[in-house]
C-alpha positions as CSV (number, residue, x, y, z in Angstrom):
1,M,0.4,-0.4,0.0
2,P,1.4,3.3,-1.0
3,P,2.5,6.0,1.8
4,K,0.3,9.0,2.6
5,I,1.2,12.0,0.9
6,D,1.8,15.3,3.4
7,A,-0.5,17.8,3.4
8,L,2.2,20.4,3.1
9,Y,3.3,18.4,0.2
10,A,0.2,18.4,-1.7
11,A,0.0,21.9,-1.2
12,A,3.4,22.9,-2.4
13,V,2.5,20.8,-6.0
14,M,-1.0,23.0,-6.4
15,L,0.0,26.0,-6.0
16,D,3.0,25.1,-8.8
17,R,-0.4,24.4,-11.0
18,F,-1.5,27.9,-9.8
19,L,-4.1,26.6,-7.4
20,V,-4.9,28.1,-4.2
21,P,-6.1,25.6,-1.7
22,Q,-9.1,26.5,0.0
23,V,-9.8,23.4,2.7
24,E,-7.8,21.1,4.1
25,Y,-6.4,18.3,1.9
26,P,-9.4,15.2,1.2
27,G,-7.1,12.8,0.1
28,S,-5.4,12.6,-3.4
29,S,-8.7,11.1,-5.1
30,K,-11.3,13.1,-3.4
31,P,-12.3,16.8,-4.9
32,W,-9.9,19.5,-3.3
33,K,-12.2,22.8,-3.7
34,C,-9.2,25.2,-5.0
35,L,-8.8,28.3,-6.7
36,H,-7.7,28.9,-9.9
37,L,-5.0,32.4,-10.2
38,L,-5.7,32.6,-13.9
39,C,-8.2,33.4,-14.2
40,G,-10.1,33.6,-10.4
41,R,-12.4,30.6,-10.8
42,I,-13.5,28.5,-7.8
43,V,-12.5,24.7,-9.0
44,E,-12.8,21.6,-7.2
45,P,-9.9,19.1,-9.1
46,T,-8.6,16.2,-7.5
47,Y,-5.2,15.7,-6.6
48,N,-4.2,12.8,-8.5
49,S,-5.5,14.2,-11.5
50,V,-3.6,17.6,-11.3
51,A,0.0,15.7,-9.7
52,N,-0.4,12.5,-11.8
53,E,-2.0,13.2,-14.7
54,G,-0.6,16.7,-15.5
55,S,-3.7,18.8,-16.2
56,G,-4.5,22.1,-15.2
57,G,-7.2,21.6,-12.7
58,C,-9.1,24.2,-14.5
59,K,-11.4,23.2,-17.3
60,P,-12.5,25.6,-18.4
61,C,-9.3,27.5,-18.5
62,S,-8.6,24.1,-20.4
63,Y,-11.7,24.3,-23.0
64,R,-10.6,27.8,-24.2
65,W,-6.7,27.4,-24.6
66,R,-7.6,24.2,-27.2
67,R,-9.6,26.9,-29.4
68,L,-6.4,28.6,-29.7
69,P,-5.4,28.5,-33.1
70,K,-2.5,25.6,-33.6
71,K,0.6,26.2,-35.1
72,R,1.1,23.9,-38.0
73,A,4.9,23.2,-40.0
74,P,4.6,24.5,-43.0
75,R,4.6,22.2,-46.1
76,P,7.3,20.8,-47.2
77,Y,6.6,20.4,-50.5
78,Q,3.0,22.8,-51.9
79,R,0.4,22.3,-54.3
80,G,2.0,22.8,-58.0
81,F,5.1,21.6,-58.9
82,K,7.1,24.9,-59.5
83,G,10.1,23.0,-61.2
84,D,10.9,22.3,-64.7
85,Q,8.4,19.5,-66.1
86,Q,10.2,19.2,-69.5
87,K,13.3,17.6,-67.4
88,V,10.9,15.7,-65.2
89,R,8.4,14.1,-67.8
90,A,12.0,12.7,-69.6
91,W,13.5,11.7,-66.6
92,V,10.6,9.2,-65.9
93,I,10.2,7.6,-69.5
94,R,13.1,7.6,-69.7
95,E,14.8,5.8,-66.6
96,K,11.3,4.8,-64.9
97,R,9.4,4.0,-67.8
98,F,6.1,6.1,-66.8
99,L,4.3,7.4,-69.4
100,P,2.5,10.3,-67.3
101,M,-1.1,11.4,-68.6
102,E,-1.0,15.1,-66.9
103,E,1.7,17.9,-65.0
104,C,3.3,16.7,-62.5
105,P,1.4,17.7,-59.6
106,G,4.2,17.9,-57.1
107,V,6.8,15.7,-56.1
108,S,5.0,14.5,-52.5
109,H,1.6,13.9,-54.9
110,K,0.1,11.0,-56.7
111,W,0.6,11.3,-60.3
112,R,-1.6,9.5,-62.8
113,G,0.1,7.4,-65.9
114,W,0.6,4.7,-67.6
115,C,3.9,1.6,-67.0
116,M,5.2,1.5,-70.4
117,D,6.0,-2.2,-69.7
118,C,2.8,-3.9,-69.0
119,W,1.0,-0.8,-69.9
120,Q,-1.5,-0.7,-66.6
121,E,-2.9,2.5,-65.3
122,T,-1.4,3.5,-62.4
123,T,-0.3,6.2,-59.8
124,T,3.0,6.8,-58.3
125,R,5.4,9.8,-56.5
126,V,8.4,11.3,-57.5
127,D,10.0,10.9,-54.1
128,S,8.9,7.2,-55.0
129,M,10.7,6.5,-57.9
130,R,13.5,8.9,-56.6
131,R,15.1,5.4,-54.0
132,P,17.3,3.3,-55.7
133,G,15.5,0.4,-57.2
134,A,12.2,1.5,-56.6
135,G,9.8,0.9,-60.0
136,V,6.1,2.7,-61.0
137,C,4.0,-0.4,-61.1
138,F,2.8,-2.8,-58.5
139,S,2.4,-5.9,-60.9
140,C,5.4,-5.2,-62.6
141,G,7.7,-5.2,-58.8
142,K,5.7,-8.4,-57.8
143,K,6.4,-10.5,-61.1
144,R,10.1,-9.2,-60.5
145,G,10.2,-9.9,-56.8
146,G,8.9,-13.3,-58.4
147,Q,11.2,-14.0,-60.1
148,K,13.9,-13.7,-57.7
149,R,12.8,-15.7,-55.9
150,R,11.5,-18.7,-58.4
151,T,14.0,-21.9,-58.6
152,P,15.7,-21.9,-62.1
153,K,14.4,-24.1,-64.3
154,A,17.1,-26.2,-65.2
155,V,17.2,-27.4,-61.0
156,V,13.5,-28.4,-61.6
157,M,14.7,-30.2,-64.4
158,A,17.3,-32.4,-63.0
159,K,15.4,-32.8,-59.6
160,L,12.8,-34.3,-61.6
161,R,14.7,-36.5,-63.5
162,E,15.9,-37.8,-60.5
163,H,11.9,-38.4,-59.5
164,G,12.1,-41.0,-63.0
165,V,10.1,-38.1,-64.9
166,T,11.4,-37.0,-68.2
167,P,9.4,-32.5,-67.9
168,D,8.8,-31.2,-71.7
169,P,12.2,-28.7,-72.2
170,D,9.9,-26.7,-74.0
171,H,7.6,-26.4,-71.8
172,Q,7.6,-22.2,-70.1
173,F,8.2,-22.5,-65.7
174,T,6.4,-20.9,-64.3
175,R,6.0,-22.5,-60.7
176,T,6.5,-25.6,-59.1
177,T,2.6,-26.0,-58.8
178,D,2.2,-25.8,-61.7
179,P,1.2,-28.7,-64.5
180,W,4.4,-29.4,-66.6
181,P,3.8,-31.9,-69.5
182,S,6.0,-34.8,-68.8
183,I,6.5,-38.3,-69.1
184,C,7.2,-40.9,-66.9
185,A,11.1,-42.2,-67.3
186,A,9.5,-46.0,-66.5
187,A,6.4,-47.0,-68.1
188,G,6.9,-43.9,-71.3
189,H,3.0,-42.8,-69.2
190,P,2.5,-39.0,-70.3
191,W,0.8,-36.9,-68.1
192,N,1.0,-32.8,-66.2
193,A,3.5,-33.5,-63.2
194,R,3.7,-30.9,-60.9
195,P,7.0,-30.3,-60.1
196,A,5.7,-29.9,-56.4
197,D,3.2,-32.6,-56.2
198,V,6.3,-35.2,-57.5
199,F,8.9,-33.6,-55.0
200,S,6.7,-34.5,-52.0
201,G,6.3,-38.9,-53.3
202,H,3.4,-38.9,-56.1
203,G,4.0,-40.9,-58.4
204,C,3.0,-41.1,-62.4
205,P,-1.0,-42.3,-62.1
206,G,-0.6,-44.5,-65.2
207,C,1.7,-47.0,-63.1
208,A,-0.4,-46.3,-60.2
209,G,-3.6,-47.8,-62.6
210,M,-5.4,-43.9,-61.5
211,A,-4.7,-42.2,-65.2
212,A,-7.7,-40.7,-67.0
213,I,-9.3,-43.0,-69.9
214,T,-11.4,-42.5,-72.5
215,A,-15.0,-43.8,-72.0
216,E,-14.0,-46.1,-75.4
217,D,-11.5,-47.2,-73.4
218,A,-13.0,-48.7,-70.6
219,V,-15.7,-49.9,-72.2
220,A,-13.3,-51.9,-75.1
221,A,-11.7,-53.2,-71.5
222,V,-14.9,-54.0,-69.3
223,T,-16.1,-55.7,-72.7
224,L,-12.8,-58.7,-72.1
225,L,-13.7,-59.0,-68.4
226,G,-17.4,-60.4,-69.9
227,V,-19.0,-56.9,-68.7
228,E,-21.6,-55.2,-71.0
229,P,-22.4,-51.1,-70.4
230,V,-25.9,-50.4,-68.8
231,D,-25.3,-47.1,-68.6
232,P,-22.5,-44.4,-70.8
233,Y,-19.3,-43.8,-68.4
234,P,-19.2,-42.0,-66.0
235,G,-15.5,-40.3,-66.9
236,R,-14.6,-41.2,-63.3
237,I,-12.4,-44.2,-62.5
238,H,-13.8,-44.7,-58.6
239,A,-17.6,-43.4,-60.0
240,R,-20.9,-46.2,-60.1
241,W,-21.3,-47.8,-63.4
242,R,-24.6,-49.7,-64.4
243,V,-23.3,-52.9,-66.0
244,R,-24.6,-56.3,-67.4
245,C,-23.4,-59.8,-66.8
246,T,-23.2,-60.9,-70.5
247,T,-23.4,-64.7,-69.1
248,C,-26.3,-64.5,-66.5
249,D,-28.2,-60.5,-66.9
250,H,-26.8,-59.9,-64.0
251,V,-27.7,-56.2,-63.4
252,W,-25.3,-54.3,-61.1
253,S,-23.4,-51.4,-60.1
254,P,-19.7,-51.6,-59.4
255,T,-16.4,-49.1,-60.5
256,Y,-14.0,-49.2,-63.2
257,S,-11.8,-49.7,-60.8
258,N,-12.7,-52.7,-59.1
259,L,-13.6,-54.1,-62.1
260,V,-10.1,-53.9,-64.0
261,H,-7.5,-53.4,-61.3
262,V,-9.5,-54.8,-58.8
263,G,-10.3,-57.9,-60.4
264,S,-14.1,-58.5,-58.8
265,G,-16.9,-60.0,-61.1
266,C,-20.7,-60.4,-61.4
267,P,-21.7,-61.2,-57.8
268,A,-24.4,-63.7,-58.9
269,C,-21.9,-65.8,-60.6
270,A,-19.6,-66.3,-57.8
271,S,-19.0,-69.4,-56.5
272,H,-18.2,-67.8,-52.6
273,G,-18.6,-65.2,-50.4
274,F,-22.4,-63.1,-50.8
275,A,-24.8,-63.7,-53.8
276,P,-28.1,-61.6,-54.3
277,D,-29.9,-65.3,-55.9
278,R,-28.1,-67.4,-53.2
279,P,-29.3,-68.2,-50.0
280,A,-28.3,-65.7,-47.1
281,Y,-28.0,-64.6,-43.8
282,V,-29.2,-61.6,-41.3
283,Y,-27.5,-62.0,-38.8
284,V,-27.3,-60.3,-35.0
285,V,-24.1,-60.2,-33.0
286,V,-23.2,-58.8,-29.8
287,H,-20.0,-57.8,-28.1
288,P,-19.4,-58.0,-24.5
289,R,-16.9,-55.9,-23.9
290,H,-17.0,-53.1,-26.8
291,Q,-20.9,-52.5,-25.4
292,S,-21.7,-53.0,-28.7
293,V,-24.3,-54.8,-31.3
294,K,-24.1,-55.2,-35.2
295,V,-26.7,-56.9,-37.3
296,G,-24.9,-57.6,-40.3
297,L,-25.2,-59.9,-43.5
298,R,-23.7,-63.1,-45.0
299,G,-23.8,-66.2,-47.4
300,V,-24.5,-69.4,-46.4
301,H,-21.1,-70.6,-47.3
302,T,-19.0,-68.1,-46.2
303,N,-17.1,-68.3,-42.8
304,R,-18.3,-64.2,-41.9
305,L,-19.0,-65.2,-37.9
306,A,-15.9,-67.3,-37.6
307,D,-14.7,-64.1,-38.3
308,H,-16.6,-62.3,-36.0
309,F,-15.7,-64.9,-33.1
310,R,-11.8,-64.7,-33.5
311,Q,-12.5,-61.0,-32.5
312,G,-14.7,-61.2,-29.2
313,W,-18.0,-61.7,-30.8
314,E,-21.3,-63.7,-29.7
315,F,-23.9,-64.2,-32.1
316,H,-27.3,-64.4,-30.9
317,A,-29.6,-64.7,-33.8
318,E,-29.9,-64.7,-37.7
319,L,-32.8,-65.6,-39.9
320,Y,-32.4,-67.7,-43.1
321,F,-33.5,-66.2,-47.2
322,E,-34.1,-68.4,-49.7
323,V,-32.8,-65.0,-52.1
324,G,-29.4,-63.6,-50.4
325,A,-31.6,-59.8,-52.5
326,D,-34.4,-60.2,-49.6
327,A,-31.8,-60.5,-47.1
328,R,-30.0,-57.4,-48.3
329,T,-32.4,-55.4,-48.3
330,V,-33.7,-56.6,-44.5
331,E,-29.9,-55.2,-43.6
332,R,-30.3,-52.0,-45.2
333,L,-33.4,-51.3,-43.7
334,T,-32.6,-52.2,-40.2
335,H,-30.2,-50.0,-41.1
336,E,-32.0,-47.1,-42.6
337,H,-33.9,-47.2,-39.1
338,I,-31.7,-47.2,-36.7
339,R,-29.7,-44.2,-38.3
340,A,-32.4,-42.5,-40.3
341,V,-35.4,-43.1,-37.4
342,L,-34.0,-43.5,-34.2
343,R,-30.8,-41.1,-35.1
344,L,-28.6,-43.6,-33.5
345,S,-24.3,-43.1,-34.4
346,V,-22.0,-45.6,-35.5
347,H,-20.4,-46.9,-32.1
348,L,-16.9,-48.4,-33.5
349,T,-13.8,-47.3,-35.3
350,K,-12.0,-48.3,-38.0
351,E,-9.4,-49.6,-35.6
352,Q,-11.8,-51.8,-33.0
353,M,-12.7,-53.5,-35.7
354,P,-10.5,-54.6,-38.6
355,Q,-12.5,-57.4,-39.5
356,R,-14.7,-54.9,-41.2
357,G,-18.5,-53.8,-40.3
358,Y,-17.7,-51.0,-38.3
359,E,-20.7,-49.1,-40.0
360,E,-23.0,-51.5,-39.3
361,T,-22.2,-51.0,-35.5
362,V,-24.4,-49.2,-32.6
363,S,-24.5,-49.2,-28.6
364,R,-26.0,-52.0,-26.7
365,A,-26.9,-48.7,-24.1
366,E,-29.2,-47.3,-27.1
367,L,-30.0,-50.7,-29.0
368,D,-29.4,-53.9,-27.5
369,E,-29.4,-57.5,-28.7
370,V,-32.9,-58.1,-28.7
371,A,-34.8,-54.6,-29.7
372,A,-32.0,-54.8,-33.4
373,W,-33.2,-58.7,-33.4
374,T,-36.8,-57.5,-33.3
375,L,-36.4,-54.6,-36.0
376,V,-35.0,-57.4,-38.4
377,Q,-38.2,-59.7,-37.7
378,R,-39.8,-57.0,-38.4
379,F,-38.4,-56.2,-41.9
380,A,-38.4,-59.5,-43.0
381,A,-42.3,-60.4,-42.2
382,P,-43.0,-59.7,-46.5
383,Y,-40.4,-61.8,-47.7
384,A,-40.3,-65.3,-48.1
385,T,-38.3,-67.5,-45.5
386,A,-37.9,-71.1,-45.1
387,T,-36.0,-73.1,-42.4
388,P,-32.0,-73.8,-43.2
389,P,-30.2,-76.3,-44.5
390,T,-29.1,-78.4,-42.3
391,L,-25.1,-78.2,-43.7
392,M,-24.4,-74.9,-41.3
393,P,-21.5,-73.9,-39.8
394,P,-20.7,-74.8,-36.1
395,Q,-22.3,-72.1,-33.9
396,P,-19.9,-70.5,-31.1
397,A,-21.8,-72.1,-27.1
398,P,-24.0,-70.5,-25.5
399,S,-22.3,-66.5,-23.5
400,S,-21.2,-67.1,-19.5
401,R,-24.1,-64.1,-19.1
402,G,-27.0,-66.9,-19.1
403,Q,-28.7,-65.7,-22.6
404,V,-29.4,-68.4,-24.7
405,L,-28.8,-68.2,-28.1
406,V,-30.8,-69.1,-31.1
407,E,-29.8,-72.4,-32.9
408,P,-29.2,-71.7,-36.8
409,G,-31.7,-74.9,-37.2
410,D,-34.6,-72.7,-35.6
411,Q,-36.3,-70.9,-37.5
412,L,-37.7,-67.7,-35.1
413,A,-41.6,-67.0,-35.6
414,L,-42.2,-63.4,-36.5
415,D,-44.7,-61.7,-34.1
416,F,-45.8,-58.6,-34.5
């Protein structure tokens, strides 16, 4: 806490500001009645405002003082140039390549004209042009700055060749983020390589199977695989494309990448996995540790449940369908109801479910396995189901929680 100010010292400070105290010292922050010797008025300033802030203590005097005319310093350059206009004009045209459109208004005023390099209208000052290395046009100055910072073309070409890319030597190099017509040195694929992408690890799209292809080449490639296009080629290898199998006339929508690069074929002609024209199951499994429930789809002769069992999932129930397309419809309606109507989000992540299918999980606290199985039964009511065949993959034993699991040979009644 600061020490208290002595009354005699405070009075001396006020007298130094031409303020004569009329009453005893009230304190540093309280109004103090004083007489202003310069104007004769009785005022009540505080000691802090006079001593610390430096005010005069008399507001009327300070306002009157502010109304006095200010003394301004003379301007170094007045409006209107008094020098030789012809010499200044010749100098800016010859040295700075600036073509004026008016007489010089003054060395410190804006002068309108054209840049003789790019012929854009610009404004500048004679004082600015006098500086060493100063230009006239902002756009031209920006270009000069870019040229100074730009990597030489020969250095970029040498570095591209080190990465297996042969650039076109006749191409005008601008910057590393612009396309540069090049050829892959390994396979001879032409592509527009961006040096910045190549230096960061990107390679030839043709070698990676990502090069853009024409519609004629795409149709010819899938025709060799026994597939007939139904719709025109969408223009992208990862876009869905409706095609027909020439063997069984099955229509589905794969991508060009899946057909040509991955090697996937017609799902109806496949002898393994899920097929829409063969029997399938809609199943419900639960994970006790993650407290998660999953509604999935599997073919009759697949080992999909075994993949789940190895990751700690437990079997709850499944429903048999003679036609796999009906099972897929029931699974889709169940998931749409969970996400759109019940508004339940995905429970697990991709890392927690390495066997795939994490998008079909839901929290057990929000929707348990019994409620999920009830939804499957509700959406399966319009579709014909049958008793599953006797040859089924082995199912796990009942869980330690005492839950009675549904055996694969038992068909559940559809009670609603």
